[in-house]
C-alpha positions as CSV (number, residue, x, y, z in Angstrom):
1,M,-5.8,52.7,47.7
2,N,-3.7,54.7,50.4
3,I,-4.9,56.9,53.0
4,E,-3.3,60.3,52.8
5,I,-2.0,62.0,55.9
6,I,-2.3,65.7,55.6
7,V,-0.3,68.0,57.9
8,G,-2.2,71.0,59.4
9,L,-0.1,74.2,59.5
10,P,-0.8,77.0,61.8
11,H,0.2,79.6,59.3
12,L,1.8,80.0,55.7
13,N,4.5,82.5,56.7
14,R,7.9,81.9,55.1
15,G,10.3,80.1,57.4
16,P,11.5,76.7,58.6
17,L,8.0,75.3,59.2
18,L,6.6,76.0,55.7
19,Q,9.9,75.1,54.1
20,R,10.0,71.7,55.8
21,A,6.5,70.9,54.5
22,I,7.7,71.9,51.0
23,E,10.9,69.9,51.2
24,M,9.1,66.8,52.5
25,R,6.3,67.2,50.0
26,Y,3.6,67.1,52.8
27,P,0.1,67.7,51.6
28,V,-1.1,70.6,53.8
29,L,-4.4,71.8,55.4
30,I,-4.8,75.5,56.5
31,S,-7.6,76.8,58.5
32,A,-9.6,79.9,57.5
33,N,-8.9,81.3,60.9
34,A,-5.1,81.3,60.0
35,L,-5.9,83.5,57.1
36,S,-8.2,86.0,59.1
37,R,-7.6,89.6,60.2
38,W,-8.7,90.7,63.6
39,D,-9.5,94.0,65.0
40,R,-8.8,94.3,68.7
41,R,-8.8,98.1,69.1
42,E,-12.1,98.0,71.1
43,G,-10.8,95.4,73.6
44,Y,-12.1,92.3,72.0
45,A,-11.5,90.3,68.7
46,R,-13.7,91.4,65.8
47,W,-13.2,89.6,62.5
48,A,-12.1,92.1,59.9
49,G,-11.8,90.1,56.7
50,W,-9.1,87.9,55.2
51,N,-5.4,88.3,55.0
52,L,-4.5,86.7,51.6
53,R,-0.8,87.8,51.4
54,S,0.7,84.6,52.9
55,L,-1.1,82.5,50.3
56,A,1.5,83.4,47.8
57,N,3.9,81.4,49.9
58,A,1.9,78.1,49.2
59,S,2.7,77.8,45.5
60,R,5.5,75.3,46.1
61,L,3.4,73.0,48.4
62,V,2.6,69.7,46.8
63,S,-1.2,70.5,47.7
64,I,-3.2,72.7,50.1
65,D,-6.7,72.2,51.3
66,L,-8.8,74.8,53.2
67,D,-10.8,74.2,56.3
68,S,-13.6,76.5,57.3
69,A,-12.9,76.5,61.0
70,G,-12.7,74.1,64.0
71,F,-13.4,73.4,67.6
72,V,-11.2,76.3,68.9
73,V,-13.0,78.8,66.8
74,A,-16.3,77.6,67.8
75,H,-15.4,77.6,71.5
76,R,-13.7,81.0,71.4
77,Y,-16.3,82.9,69.4
78,R,-19.4,80.8,70.1
79,G,-20.2,80.6,66.3
80,L,-18.8,81.3,62.9
81,P,-17.2,84.8,62.7
82,W,-17.7,84.7,58.8
83,T,-20.6,84.1,56.7
84,A,-20.9,81.7,53.7
85,D,-20.3,84.6,51.2
86,D,-17.2,85.6,53.1
87,Y,-15.9,82.0,53.1
88,I,-16.5,81.3,49.5
89,E,-14.7,84.6,48.7
90,L,-11.7,83.1,50.5
91,A,-12.1,79.7,48.8
92,A,-12.2,81.4,45.3
93,S,-9.1,83.5,46.1
94,Y,-6.7,80.6,45.7
95,P,-6.7,77.3,43.8
96,F,-7.0,75.2,46.9
97,R,-7.1,71.4,46.0
98,R,-10.2,71.1,48.2
99,F,-12.1,73.5,50.5
100,A,-14.4,72.2,53.2
101,S,-17.9,73.5,53.7
102,L,-18.8,75.7,56.7
103,D,-20.1,73.5,59.5
104,L,-21.0,73.5,63.1
105,C,-19.2,71.0,65.4
106,T,-21.0,69.0,68.0
107,E,-18.6,68.3,70.7
108,E,-19.9,68.3,74.3
109,E,-18.2,71.6,75.2
110,I,-20.1,73.2,72.3
111,A,-23.4,71.4,72.1
112,R,-24.5,70.6,75.6
113,D,-27.7,68.6,75.0
114,R,-29.4,66.5,72.5
115,D,-31.4,69.4,71.1
116,E,-28.5,71.5,70.4
117,V,-26.7,68.6,68.7
118,L,-29.7,68.1,66.3
119,D,-30.0,71.8,65.8
120,R,-26.3,72.1,64.8
121,I,-26.7,69.1,62.4
122,S,-29.7,70.9,60.6
123,R,-27.6,74.1,60.5
124,T,-24.6,72.1,59.1
125,I,-26.9,70.7,56.4
126,A,-28.1,74.3,55.5
127,L,-24.5,75.6,55.4
128,N,-23.4,72.8,53.0
129,H,-26.2,73.8,50.6
130,A,-25.4,77.5,51.0
131,C,-21.6,77.0,50.4
132,H,-22.2,74.6,47.5
133,A,-24.6,77.0,45.8
134,R,-22.2,79.9,46.1
135,A,-19.2,77.7,45.0
136,A,-21.2,76.7,41.9
137,D,-21.9,80.5,41.1
138,R,-18.1,80.9,41.3
139,G,-17.3,78.0,39.2
140,I,-15.3,76.2,41.9
141,D,-17.8,73.6,43.0
142,A,-15.7,70.8,41.7
143,R,-13.2,71.5,44.5
144,F,-16.0,71.7,47.2
145,M,-15.9,69.2,50.0
146,P,-19.1,68.7,52.0
147,V,-18.8,68.2,55.7
148,I,-21.1,66.1,57.9
149,Q,-21.5,66.4,61.6
150,G,-23.0,64.4,64.6
151,R,-22.6,63.0,68.0
152,H,-24.0,59.4,67.4
153,P,-23.2,57.3,64.4
154,D,-26.6,57.6,63.0
155,D,-26.3,61.4,63.2
156,Y,-23.8,61.3,60.4
157,L,-26.2,59.3,58.2
158,R,-28.9,61.9,58.9
159,C,-26.5,64.7,57.9
160,L,-25.4,62.8,54.8
161,D,-29.0,62.2,53.8
162,G,-29.8,66.0,54.1
163,I,-27.0,66.9,51.6
164,A,-27.7,64.1,49.2
165,G,-28.6,66.5,46.4
166,I,-25.1,68.0,46.2
167,L,-23.2,64.6,46.4
168,R,-21.7,63.1,43.3
169,P,-19.9,59.7,42.8
170,G,-16.2,59.8,43.9
171,M,-16.7,62.9,46.1
172,V,-14.8,63.2,49.3
173,V,-16.9,64.1,52.3
174,G,-15.4,65.5,55.5
175,I,-16.3,64.0,58.8
176,G,-16.3,66.6,61.6
177,S,-16.1,66.4,65.3
178,M,-13.4,63.8,65.3
179,C,-10.5,65.5,67.1
180,R,-12.0,65.2,70.7
181,R,-13.7,61.8,70.1
182,T,-12.7,58.6,71.7
183,V,-11.5,55.8,69.3
184,S,-13.7,53.0,70.7
185,G,-17.2,52.9,72.3
186,P,-20.7,53.2,70.9
187,D,-20.0,56.8,69.7
188,G,-16.3,56.5,69.1
189,L,-14.6,57.0,65.8
190,L,-14.5,53.4,64.8
191,A,-18.4,53.1,65.4
192,V,-18.9,56.1,63.3
193,L,-16.8,54.9,60.5
194,S,-18.3,51.4,60.8
195,R,-21.7,52.9,60.4
196,L,-20.7,55.0,57.3
197,D,-18.9,52.1,55.6
198,R,-21.9,49.9,55.9
199,D,-24.7,52.3,55.0
200,A,-23.4,55.3,53.1
201,D,-23.2,55.4,49.2
202,P,-20.2,53.1,48.3
203,A,-19.2,55.8,45.7
204,L,-18.3,58.3,48.4
205,R,-14.9,58.5,50.3
206,F,-14.2,60.4,53.5
207,H,-11.8,62.8,55.0
208,L,-11.3,62.6,58.8
209,F,-10.6,65.9,60.5
210,G,-8.2,65.9,63.5
211,V,-8.0,62.1,64.1
212,K,-6.0,60.9,67.0
213,G,-2.8,59.1,66.3
214,T,-3.9,56.0,68.2
215,A,-6.9,55.5,65.8
216,L,-4.5,55.1,62.8
217,H,-3.7,51.5,63.7
218,Y,-7.2,50.5,62.9
219,L,-7.8,52.5,59.6
220,R,-5.8,50.6,56.9
221,P,-8.6,48.2,56.1
222,L,-10.8,51.2,55.4
223,A,-8.6,52.7,52.7
224,H,-11.3,52.2,50.2
225,R,-13.4,54.6,52.2
226,I,-11.0,56.9,53.8
227,A,-9.2,59.2,51.3
228,S,-7.4,61.3,53.8
229,L,-7.0,62.5,57.4
230,D,-5.4,65.5,59.0
231,S,-3.9,66.6,62.3
232,C,-1.7,69.3,63.8
233,A,-1.0,67.5,67.0
234,Y,2.6,67.8,66.6
235,S,2.3,71.5,67.4
236,L,0.9,70.8,70.8
237,A,3.5,68.3,71.5
238,A,6.2,70.8,70.5
239,R,4.6,73.5,72.8
240,I,4.5,71.1,75.8
241,E,8.1,70.2,75.3
242,A,9.3,73.7,74.9
243,W,7.4,74.7,78.1
244,R,8.8,71.8,80.0
245,E,12.4,72.4,79.0
246,G,12.1,76.2,79.5
247,F,12.8,77.6,76.0
248,S,10.9,79.4,73.3
249,K,9.0,77.4,70.7
250,T,10.5,78.4,67.3
251,D,9.3,77.3,63.9
252,E,12.6,75.4,63.5
253,F,11.9,73.4,66.7
254,V,8.2,72.8,65.5
255,A,9.4,71.7,62.1
256,G,11.4,68.9,63.7
257,H,8.4,67.8,65.6
258,M,6.3,67.9,62.5
259,E,8.7,65.7,60.5
260,R,9.0,63.1,63.4
261,W,5.2,63.1,64.0
262,Q,4.5,62.5,60.3
263,R,6.9,59.5,60.2
264,R,5.2,58.1,63.3
265,Q,1.7,58.5,61.9
266,Q,2.7,56.8,58.6
267,A,4.3,53.9,60.4
268,R,1.2,53.5,62.6
269,L,-1.0,53.5,59.4
270,D,1.1,51.1,57.4
271,G,1.5,48.8,60.4
272,G,-2.1,48.6,61.4
273,D,-4.6,45.9,61.3
274,A,-5.3,44.0,58.2
275,A,-9.0,43.7,58.8
276,F,-11.6,46.0,60.3
277,Q,-13.8,44.9,63.1
278,H,-17.2,46.4,62.4
279,H,-19.1,47.9,65.2
280,L,-22.7,46.9,65.3
281,P,-25.1,49.7,66.3
282,L,-26.5,49.3,69.8
283,T,-30.2,49.5,70.3
284,K,-31.0,52.8,72.0
285,P,-33.7,52.8,74.7
286,A,-36.9,54.3,73.6
287,L,-37.3,57.9,74.9
288,S,-40.1,58.7,77.3
289,A,-43.2,60.2,75.6
290,G,-43.3,62.9,78.2
291,N,-46.3,65.2,78.7
292,A,-48.2,67.0,75.9
293,W,-46.1,70.2,76.2
294,D,-42.8,68.2,75.8
295,R,-44.2,66.5,72.8
296,A,-45.2,69.9,71.4
297,L,-41.7,71.2,72.0
298,D,-40.1,68.2,70.3
299,L,-42.5,68.5,67.2
300,A,-41.8,72.3,67.0
301,R,-38.0,71.7,67.0
302,A,-38.3,68.9,64.4
303,E,-40.4,71.1,62.1
304,I,-38.0,74.1,62.5
305,R,-35.1,71.9,61.8
306,T,-36.6,70.7,58.6
307,L,-37.2,74.2,57.5
308,I,-33.6,75.2,58.2
309,E,-32.4,72.1,56.2
310,Q,-34.5,73.2,53.3
311,G,-33.3,76.8,53.4
312,E,-36.7,78.2,54.2
313,I,-35.5,80.0,57.3
314,A,-32.0,81.1,58.4
315,H,-30.7,79.4,61.6
316,E,-29.7,82.8,62.9
317,Q,-33.3,83.6,63.3
318,I,-34.1,80.9,65.8
319,T,-34.6,81.7,69.4
320,E,-35.9,79.7,72.3
321,G,-38.8,82.1,72.5
322,W,-39.8,81.3,68.9
323,V,-39.5,77.6,69.4
324,A,-41.8,78.0,72.4
325,Q,-44.3,80.0,70.5
326,W,-44.4,77.5,67.8
327,A,-44.8,74.8,70.3
328,A,-47.6,76.6,71.9
329,E,-49.5,76.7,68.6
330,T,-49.1,73.0,68.3
331,Y,-50.2,72.5,72.0
332,S,-53.3,74.6,71.7
333,A,-54.4,72.6,68.6
334,T,-54.2,69.3,70.4
């Protein structure tokens, strides 16, 4: 099995960048954000629907996948600008090879503490179920790619368990919050992959979103697990070089960077290690039990997350005041 390197494109406009991807037969990933319309007449960006015209230009690509959003969108808008219904409408508008579920990333810049990480995992589970159900209604669920999120390796297994009901043998599952993650370390990319390789259903394969090029050297032995990975790091490199040399960044210039970048990534992957060094999970110190109120808060959050994952309540409804009220009822009963 080979690991497919997918090139992230910033747009699908006709021009040198898209043409190079067509000529080189690169599999392509496009973000929903790149297909969005924004209304800025009131001094801020308000999402105003999809711009589908450029999708007609994708017909000559060897393949195109759809991503729901990424770190930049989460950081800029502090949430998803579109709903599951909106997103599946986009997914159904073109025969994408795969379309990823909506998800909520967990990078430190977005999820600043452990509770927020766990909340976003629960909401990601709920979003997977919501997107899958809507995709099934539209008859496009065969192309649906679930996405799992987490901070620690065990988080990804928790998320995977939460969507077990929509998984099927041979399915490709996206692994989120990879682009800003270190390669090594207890929560590094290799530790996450090691945990999933050992403990996830062997019938599943994975797609890695935004993996650093330095990680590719280690991935070849996991080709039985990793179906594909994507990145658009070449675009940043092109921007930096253009700024340093003092000229405008054109699509022709970026296309050259893209081609050279893709060759380097393929060489890194092909020339990588022949064996994978598994990372054993570290034993985490037990958390302090805290006082009765802290325990009530923890229990309230855990119960609320379970209800979110089960679709009993919407994640948009949750406020800190509600959590505190829920905890108060538990506290008064002890």
